[in-house]
C-alpha positions as CSV (number, residue, x, y, z in Angstrom):
1,M,1.0,-26.5,-10.3
2,T,4.2,-24.9,-9.2
3,W,7.5,-25.2,-11.1
4,Q,9.0,-27.1,-8.2
5,A,6.2,-29.7,-8.3
6,L,6.6,-30.1,-12.0
7,C,10.3,-30.6,-11.6
8,I,9.6,-33.5,-9.2
9,L,7.1,-35.1,-11.6
10,V,9.4,-34.7,-14.6
11,G,12.3,-36.1,-12.6
12,L,10.4,-39.1,-11.4
13,A,10.1,-40.6,-14.9
14,A,13.2,-42.6,-15.3
15,A,15.1,-42.6,-18.5
16,A,16.6,-45.6,-20.3
17,D,20.1,-44.2,-19.6
18,P,20.8,-44.2,-15.9
19,T,23.5,-41.6,-16.3
20,F,21.2,-39.3,-18.0
21,D,18.6,-39.9,-15.3
22,V,21.0,-39.0,-12.6
23,L,22.2,-35.8,-14.3
24,L,18.6,-34.7,-15.0
25,R,17.6,-35.2,-11.4
26,Q,20.7,-33.4,-10.2
27,G,19.9,-30.5,-12.5
28,L,16.3,-30.3,-11.4
29,V,17.3,-30.3,-7.7
30,A,19.9,-27.6,-8.3
31,L,17.3,-25.5,-10.3
32,D,14.8,-25.9,-7.5
33,R,17.4,-24.6,-5.1
34,N,18.3,-21.8,-7.4
35,E,21.8,-23.1,-7.8
36,L,21.9,-22.1,-11.4
37,T,25.5,-22.7,-12.3
38,A,25.3,-26.3,-11.0
39,A,21.9,-26.7,-12.7
40,L,23.2,-25.6,-16.0
41,D,26.2,-27.9,-15.8
42,H,24.2,-31.0,-15.0
43,L,21.5,-30.2,-17.6
44,E,23.9,-29.4,-20.4
45,K,25.6,-32.7,-19.8
46,A,22.3,-34.5,-19.8
47,S,21.3,-32.8,-23.1
48,K,24.3,-34.2,-24.8
49,L,23.5,-37.7,-23.7
50,Q,19.8,-37.5,-24.6
51,P,19.3,-34.5,-27.0
52,Q,15.8,-35.8,-28.0
53,D,14.4,-35.7,-24.5
54,A,12.0,-32.7,-24.1
55,R,12.4,-32.7,-20.3
56,V,16.0,-31.6,-20.3
57,W,15.2,-28.7,-22.7
58,L,12.3,-27.6,-20.6
59,A,14.6,-27.5,-17.6
60,L,17.3,-25.7,-19.5
61,A,14.7,-23.1,-20.7
62,Q,13.9,-22.3,-17.1
63,T,17.5,-22.3,-16.1
64,H,18.5,-19.9,-18.8
65,R,15.5,-17.7,-18.0
66,K,16.4,-17.4,-14.3
67,S,20.1,-16.8,-15.3
68,G,19.1,-13.8,-17.5
69,R,19.7,-15.4,-20.9
70,P,16.3,-14.9,-22.5
71,K,17.4,-15.8,-26.1
72,L,18.8,-19.2,-25.0
73,A,15.7,-19.7,-22.8
74,R,13.3,-19.2,-25.7
75,E,15.4,-21.5,-27.9
76,A,15.4,-24.2,-25.3
77,A,11.6,-23.8,-24.8
78,T,11.0,-24.0,-28.6
79,R,13.0,-27.2,-28.7
80,A,11.1,-28.7,-25.7
81,A,7.8,-27.9,-27.5
82,A,9.0,-29.6,-30.7
83,L,10.2,-32.7,-28.9
84,G,7.3,-33.1,-26.5
85,P,4.1,-32.0,-28.2
86,E,1.9,-34.7,-26.7
87,N,3.5,-34.8,-23.2
88,P,1.1,-33.1,-20.8
89,W,3.8,-32.2,-18.3
90,I,5.9,-30.6,-21.0
91,L,2.9,-28.6,-22.2
92,H,2.1,-27.5,-18.6
93,G,5.8,-26.7,-17.9
94,L,5.9,-24.6,-21.1
95,A,2.8,-22.8,-19.9
96,I,4.5,-22.0,-16.6
97,F,7.6,-20.9,-18.5
98,Y,5.8,-18.5,-20.8
99,S,3.6,-17.1,-18.0
100,Q,6.8,-16.3,-16.0
101,D,8.0,-14.6,-19.1
102,E,4.7,-12.7,-19.4
103,N,4.1,-14.2,-22.8
104,W,0.5,-14.7,-22.0
105,K,-0.6,-15.9,-25.5
106,S,1.9,-18.7,-25.6
107,A,1.1,-19.6,-22.0
108,G,-2.6,-19.8,-22.8
109,E,-1.9,-22.0,-25.9
110,F,0.2,-24.5,-24.0
111,E,-2.1,-24.6,-21.0
112,A,-5.1,-25.2,-23.2
113,R,-3.3,-28.1,-24.9
114,Y,-2.4,-29.4,-21.4
115,A,-6.1,-29.2,-20.4
116,E,-7.0,-31.4,-23.3
117,K,-4.4,-34.0,-22.3
118,R,-5.3,-33.9,-18.6
119,P,-9.1,-33.5,-18.2
120,S,-8.6,-34.7,-14.7
121,D,-6.9,-31.5,-13.7
122,P,-9.9,-29.3,-12.5
123,D,-8.0,-26.0,-12.7
124,A,-6.4,-26.4,-16.1
125,L,-9.1,-24.7,-18.2
126,G,-9.4,-21.8,-15.7
127,R,-5.6,-21.2,-15.9
128,A,-5.7,-21.3,-19.7
129,A,-8.6,-18.9,-19.7
130,G,-6.8,-16.6,-17.3
131,F,-3.7,-16.6,-19.5
132,Y,-5.7,-15.7,-22.6
133,L,-7.5,-12.9,-20.7
134,Q,-4.1,-11.5,-19.8
135,A,-3.1,-11.7,-23.5
136,G,-6.2,-9.7,-24.5
137,D,-8.0,-12.6,-26.2
138,S,-11.3,-12.4,-24.4
139,K,-13.0,-14.7,-27.0
140,L,-10.8,-17.7,-26.2
141,A,-11.0,-16.8,-22.5
142,I,-14.8,-16.9,-22.6
143,D,-14.8,-20.3,-24.4
144,L,-12.4,-21.9,-22.0
145,A,-14.1,-20.6,-18.9
146,K,-17.5,-21.8,-20.2
147,R,-16.0,-25.2,-20.9
148,G,-14.7,-25.3,-17.4
149,L,-18.2,-24.4,-16.0
150,A,-19.8,-27.1,-18.1
151,R,-17.8,-29.5,-15.9
152,E,-18.3,-27.8,-12.6
153,N,-20.1,-24.6,-11.4
154,R,-17.2,-22.8,-9.6
155,A,-16.9,-19.3,-8.3
156,D,-13.4,-18.7,-9.7
157,L,-14.6,-19.6,-13.2
158,R,-17.7,-17.4,-12.9
159,N,-15.5,-14.5,-11.8
160,L,-13.1,-15.2,-14.7
161,L,-16.0,-15.4,-17.2
162,G,-17.4,-12.1,-16.0
163,K,-14.1,-10.4,-16.5
164,A,-13.8,-11.9,-19.9
165,Y,-17.3,-10.7,-20.9
166,E,-16.3,-7.2,-19.7
167,A,-13.1,-7.3,-21.8
168,A,-15.2,-8.5,-24.8
169,G,-17.7,-5.6,-24.4
170,Q,-20.5,-8.0,-23.6
171,F,-21.6,-5.9,-20.7
172,D,-25.1,-7.4,-20.2
173,K,-23.4,-10.7,-19.3
174,T,-20.7,-9.2,-17.1
175,I,-22.6,-8.4,-13.9
176,P,-24.6,-11.6,-13.6
177,E,-21.4,-13.7,-13.7
178,L,-19.6,-11.6,-11.2
179,Q,-22.6,-11.7,-8.9
180,E,-22.8,-15.4,-9.2
181,A,-19.1,-15.7,-8.2
182,I,-19.9,-13.8,-5.0
183,R,-23.0,-16.0,-4.3
184,L,-20.9,-19.1,-4.7
185,A,-17.9,-17.8,-2.6
186,P,-19.3,-15.0,-0.3
187,Y,-16.0,-14.8,1.7
188,E,-13.7,-14.2,-1.3
189,E,-12.8,-10.5,-1.0
190,S,-11.4,-10.2,-4.5
191,Y,-14.7,-11.0,-6.1
192,Y,-16.3,-8.0,-4.4
193,F,-13.5,-5.8,-5.7
194,D,-13.9,-7.1,-9.2
195,L,-17.6,-6.4,-9.3
196,G,-17.2,-3.0,-7.6
197,Y,-14.5,-2.1,-10.2
198,V,-16.8,-2.9,-13.1
199,L,-19.7,-0.9,-11.5
200,L,-17.4,2.1,-11.1
201,L,-16.1,1.7,-14.7
202,H,-19.7,2.0,-15.9
203,Q,-20.4,4.9,-13.5
204,N,-23.0,3.0,-11.6
205,F,-21.9,4.5,-8.3
206,D,-25.1,3.8,-6.4
207,A,-24.8,0.0,-6.9
208,A,-21.1,0.1,-6.2
209,I,-21.7,1.9,-2.9
210,R,-24.3,-0.6,-1.8
211,L,-22.1,-3.5,-2.7
212,L,-19.0,-2.2,-1.0
213,E,-20.7,-0.9,2.1
214,S,-22.1,-4.4,2.5
215,A,-18.8,-6.0,1.8
216,R,-17.1,-3.8,4.3
217,K,-19.0,-5.4,7.1
218,T,-17.3,-8.7,6.4
219,F,-13.9,-7.4,5.2
220,D,-13.5,-4.5,7.7
221,K,-9.7,-4.6,7.4
222,S,-9.6,-4.4,3.6
223,A,-7.7,-1.3,2.3
224,Q,-8.5,-2.2,-1.3
225,L,-12.3,-2.3,-0.7
226,E,-12.2,0.9,1.4
227,L,-10.2,2.7,-1.4
228,T,-12.8,1.5,-4.0
229,L,-15.6,2.7,-1.8
230,G,-14.0,6.1,-1.5
231,I,-13.8,6.4,-5.3
232,A,-17.5,5.5,-5.5
233,Y,-18.4,8.2,-2.9
234,Y,-16.3,10.7,-4.9
235,G,-18.2,9.8,-8.0
236,Q,-21.4,10.7,-6.2
237,R,-19.8,13.9,-4.9
238,R,-20.1,12.6,-1.3
239,F,-16.8,14.2,-0.5
240,A,-16.9,13.9,3.3
241,E,-17.5,10.1,3.1
242,A,-14.8,9.9,0.4
243,V,-12.3,11.5,2.7
244,D,-13.3,9.1,5.5
245,S,-12.7,6.1,3.2
246,F,-9.4,7.3,1.8
247,L,-8.1,8.1,5.3
248,R,-9.2,4.7,6.5
249,A,-7.6,3.0,3.6
250,A,-4.4,4.9,4.3
251,S,-4.6,3.8,8.0
252,L,-5.2,0.1,7.0
253,A,-2.3,0.1,4.5
254,P,0.0,3.0,5.1
255,Q,2.5,1.8,2.5
256,L,0.0,2.1,-0.4
257,E,0.2,5.3,-2.5
258,Q,-3.3,5.3,-3.9
259,P,-5.2,6.6,-0.9
260,Y,-2.9,9.5,-0.6
261,V,-3.1,10.3,-4.3
262,F,-6.9,10.4,-4.2
263,L,-6.9,12.5,-1.0
264,G,-4.6,14.9,-3.0
265,R,-7.4,15.2,-5.6
266,I,-10.1,16.4,-3.2
267,L,-8.2,18.8,-1.0
268,G,-10.6,21.6,-2.0
269,Q,-13.5,19.6,-0.6
270,A,-11.8,18.4,2.5
271,G,-13.2,21.2,4.8
272,D,-12.2,20.8,8.4
273,R,-10.5,17.5,7.7
274,L,-7.6,19.3,5.9
275,P,-5.3,19.4,9.0
276,E,-5.8,15.7,9.5
277,I,-5.0,15.0,5.9
278,I,-1.8,17.2,6.2
279,R,-0.7,15.1,9.2
280,Q,-1.4,11.9,7.2
281,F,0.7,13.2,4.3
282,A,3.5,14.2,6.7
283,S,3.5,10.7,8.2
284,F,3.7,9.1,4.7
285,A,6.6,11.4,3.9
286,A,8.4,10.6,7.1
287,T,7.9,6.9,6.6
288,N,9.0,7.0,2.9
289,P,11.7,9.7,2.8
290,R,12.9,8.6,-0.7
291,N,9.5,8.9,-2.2
292,H,8.7,12.3,-3.8
293,L,4.9,11.8,-3.5
294,G,4.7,12.5,0.3
295,Y,6.5,15.8,0.1
296,F,4.5,16.9,-3.0
297,L,1.1,16.1,-1.4
298,Q,2.1,17.7,1.9
299,A,3.1,20.9,0.0
300,K,-0.1,20.9,-2.1
301,A,-2.3,20.5,1.0
302,L,-0.4,23.3,2.8
303,A,-0.9,25.5,-0.2
304,V,-4.7,24.8,-0.1
305,Q,-4.7,25.6,3.6
306,G,-3.3,29.0,2.7
307,D,-0.6,29.3,5.3
308,A,1.8,31.9,4.0
309,D,4.5,30.8,6.5
310,S,4.4,27.2,5.6
311,D,7.3,25.3,4.1
312,A,5.3,24.3,1.0
313,E,8.0,25.6,-1.4
314,A,10.8,23.8,0.4
315,L,8.8,20.6,0.3
316,L,8.1,20.9,-3.4
317,R,11.8,21.5,-4.1
318,K,12.6,18.4,-2.0
319,S,10.0,16.4,-4.1
320,L,11.7,17.6,-7.3
321,A,15.1,16.7,-6.0
322,L,13.9,13.1,-5.7
323,Q,11.8,13.1,-9.0
324,D,12.3,15.9,-11.4
325,K,10.0,14.4,-14.1
326,F,6.8,14.6,-12.0
327,W,5.0,17.4,-13.8
328,E,2.6,18.2,-10.9
329,S,5.4,19.2,-8.6
330,H,6.6,21.7,-11.2
331,F,3.1,23.0,-11.6
332,E,2.4,23.5,-7.9
333,L,5.8,25.2,-7.4
334,A,4.9,27.5,-10.3
335,L,1.7,28.5,-8.5
336,L,3.6,29.3,-5.3
337,L,6.1,31.4,-7.2
338,E,3.4,33.2,-9.0
339,Q,1.9,34.2,-5.6
340,E,5.3,35.4,-4.6
341,R,5.4,37.5,-7.8
342,D,8.4,35.6,-9.1
343,F,6.9,35.4,-12.6
344,A,10.2,34.4,-14.3
345,G,10.6,31.5,-11.9
346,A,7.0,30.5,-12.4
347,A,7.4,30.5,-16.1
348,V,10.4,28.1,-15.9
349,E,8.4,25.7,-13.8
350,L,5.3,25.8,-16.0
351,E,7.4,25.4,-19.2
352,R,8.9,22.2,-17.6
353,A,5.4,21.0,-16.6
354,V,4.2,21.5,-20.2
355,R,7.1,19.6,-21.6
356,L,6.5,16.7,-19.2
357,N,2.7,16.6,-19.8
358,P,1.9,18.4,-23.1
359,P,-1.7,17.2,-23.5
360,N,-2.9,18.7,-20.3
361,P,-4.6,22.1,-21.0
362,T,-4.3,23.6,-17.5
363,P,-0.5,24.4,-17.5
364,H,-0.9,26.1,-20.9
365,Y,-3.6,28.4,-19.4
366,R,-1.4,29.3,-16.4
367,L,1.6,29.8,-18.6
368,A,-0.4,32.2,-20.9
369,R,-1.1,34.3,-17.8
370,I,2.5,34.3,-16.7
371,Y,3.7,35.3,-20.2
372,D,1.3,38.2,-20.1
373,R,2.8,39.3,-16.8
374,L,6.3,39.1,-18.4
375,G,5.2,41.1,-21.4
376,K,5.5,38.2,-23.8
377,S,2.2,38.7,-25.6
378,D,2.9,36.5,-28.6
379,R,3.9,33.6,-26.5
380,A,0.9,34.2,-24.2
381,Q,-1.4,34.1,-27.3
382,A,0.1,30.9,-28.5
383,E,-0.4,29.3,-25.1
384,R,-4.0,30.4,-25.0
385,A,-4.6,28.9,-28.4
386,L,-3.1,25.6,-27.3
387,H,-5.2,25.7,-24.1
388,E,-8.4,26.1,-26.2
389,K,-7.4,23.4,-28.6
390,L,-6.4,20.9,-25.9
391,T,-9.6,21.7,-23.9
392,A,-11.8,21.0,-26.9
393,E,-10.0,17.7,-27.6
394,E,-10.3,16.7,-23.9
395,K,-14.1,17.4,-23.9
396,A,-14.5,15.5,-27.2
397,A,-12.7,12.5,-25.8
398,I,-14.8,12.6,-22.6
399,Q,-18.0,12.8,-24.6
400,K,-16.9,9.9,-26.9
401,H,-16.0,7.8,-23.9
402,A,-19.3,8.6,-22.2
403,A,-21.2,7.7,-25.4
404,G,-19.4,4.4,-25.6
405,L,-20.1,3.5,-22.0
406,K,-23.3,1.5,-21.5
407,R,-24.4,2.3,-18.0
408,L,-25.4,-0.8,-16.1
409,E,-28.3,0.1,-13.8
410,L,-28.5,-3.4,-12.4
411,V,-29.3,-4.0,-8.7
412,V,-26.5,-5.8,-6.9
413,K,-28.0,-8.7,-5.1
């Protein structure tokens, strides 16, 4: 239920005091129209006439929130909760309020209480489960989703339950629920994405590719599914197909950054598609002149192409002028300066890259080489030691993650 619909429902219940009723209705209408000054005036007057009415405090909570007064909003919401603990519309309104405030735990608590009071609302348990999942409480999300399914076998609840199982680490139960959601609603695109994402997370690239290639026949204009398919191809080292998918995703949704970012990661495997990718990066940069990413990616691709006369350095400096805290632009500029034998300039850029992203071992390795060139042997040795340490930590983290991942070799139906 939307906030506007709740406003109407709350406003329909007449109060004993007609003046209060008029002020409450006027305040709700003004709030619905986003006329916040008028809403606050009407509602504060109403609160003085009937300070024990939870509805006016709920409306004041929303008005204060929209007016940028979070402390007053929370205080009004707390008062509404104390005055209307058994009123289902107050409970639901508080769930809306806290969800808009991204306080997912409180939103889940109030929506779950609303669901108990209003068993006739078929979506209440699912909403409460979704809020708890957002809050990171997968146990309660599972319980609420299962309660909803006990009433009705619905695709949205199956999908939600699958994601809750995944969050809870109950991987053997994840895939069947996500598959059942697709079976129940075969034309809901997001369900294919959710299942594909979980398969990728568990490195089951074969199953992900089968799923997404099949889904693409139905959702042939979906940039999200195309992007996910590209990642699955990349995981299988099917680079040509990955490039195709990323380029198609970029064509379907040219405003999205992710396809360009992934293309930037596989430039070395792009082969004869590299000129096409460069044109795509240039188009993104031209369309988004205030975004550093387009200039960075275009420069990186030109550097891979190996054109000594390219304007890669100018593009990198343009990228840095827009976003100086993007460590990769500093790193790529350092590589170009090293090729030009400007070792002092390369050192400056690598030092900046290290400060911006200290855990990454690669800039430390390159910086050690530059320090050797500059005759700074002590600093070079220190950077080599850091590179070895960080590389060992990175490998250990990857191994630990791999050991913790339970590969799901289930066939997607």
